[in-house]
N, C-alpha and C positions, 0 to 999 in steps of 0.2 A: 579535508574531505568531509562531506556531509553523510548522514546515515538516515535510512528509513528503518525505524525500529518498530518491531511488532511485539505485542504483549500477550496475545491470546495463544494458548497452547495449541488450539486448533489451527491457527494461522501458521504456527511453527511447523506443523506437519505438512500443511499445504506448500510452504516454502521449501522444506526439505525435499518434497516430491516434485518440485518445480511446477506445481499446479496453480500457483498464484502469481500473477504478473501485473496486478493493479492494486492500488490502495486508495481509499477515500479518506480524506483528512478534513477536519473542520477548518473553515476559513479559506481565504485566498492566499495560497502559499507558492504561487508561481515565481516569486522572487527568492524563495528558499530552495525549491526544487526546480532548477532551471533545465529546460529541455537540452538534451545532448550532454549533460554533465554525468560524471561517474559518482556513485554513492555506494556506501556499504549497506548491505541488507543485514540487519542485526536483530537479535531476539533478547528480550529481558524486560522485567518489570521496571516501572519508574523508580528512580533513585536507587537502582541496584546495578550490579555489574551486567554488561551486555556480552553476548556471544556473537562474534562475526560469523556470518554464514557464507556470503559470497559478495562479489562486486556486481553492480548492475549499472546500466545506462538508463537515464530518464528519457524515455522515448517521446512522451506527449503529456502535457498537463492541460486539463480542461477545468474551467471554473463554471460551476453550475449551482442551482438550488437543489436540495435533496429531491424535491418533486420532479426534477428534470433528469434524474439518473435513468439510464436505459437498461434494458435487460442485459445487454453486453457488459455494461459497467458492473452490474450486480454479480454476474456469473464470474467475472475475472477477479472481483473483490473477494467473493466467498460463494462457492458453488451451492452451498446449502441455504443461502438467503435469496429468495426469488421475488421479493417485493421491497419497495421503498420503505413501507411500514416496518417490515422485518429488520431492515438495516437501521432504521431509526431506533427501534427497540434495542438492538445490539449496541449501538452507540450510547444510548442512555445508560445501559448497564456498565459499559466500559468507562465512560466519563463521569458517571454519577450526577448527571444533570439533564434537564428537559431539553429536547431537541425538536425543532419545528420543521415541517416540510419546506419552509421558506428560507431556512438557514443555508448559507453559502458553504460549499465544499470544494475542495480541490480533488480532482480525479487524476491520479498519477499512474500512468502506465510505464512499466519498466521491463527491461530484459537483461538476463544474466550476461556478464562479460566472461567469455570462456577463453582461457589462455591455451594456445596450442603451440607446441614447440616443433620445429622442423629439424629433423636429423639430417646432417650432411653425410654423404657416403664417401 
């Protein structure tokens, strides 16, 4: 099973509150995050132990340039970032490298898989 891992403590809080259902990742990752597949949503820094939060289904994967991200993409990625420039700055800090508006990203929408048990009478 694959994982969507998040490193930002702010994202951890959004995930815990189920306020984040999209992630923007550098590059074309549609072969990694396949629509209708189940993944673990995890939290933890690179090369460190990860904490499983919940399972999710990959609902949709869009391949775009940074400059093509919509307001909907941005708000579902991070409600406090309201511009492509703001997201580029966030990514440059996260990845420690320069990002261009022409760089390709994968926009991955996901939804939690909730297990419900039916009790028989």
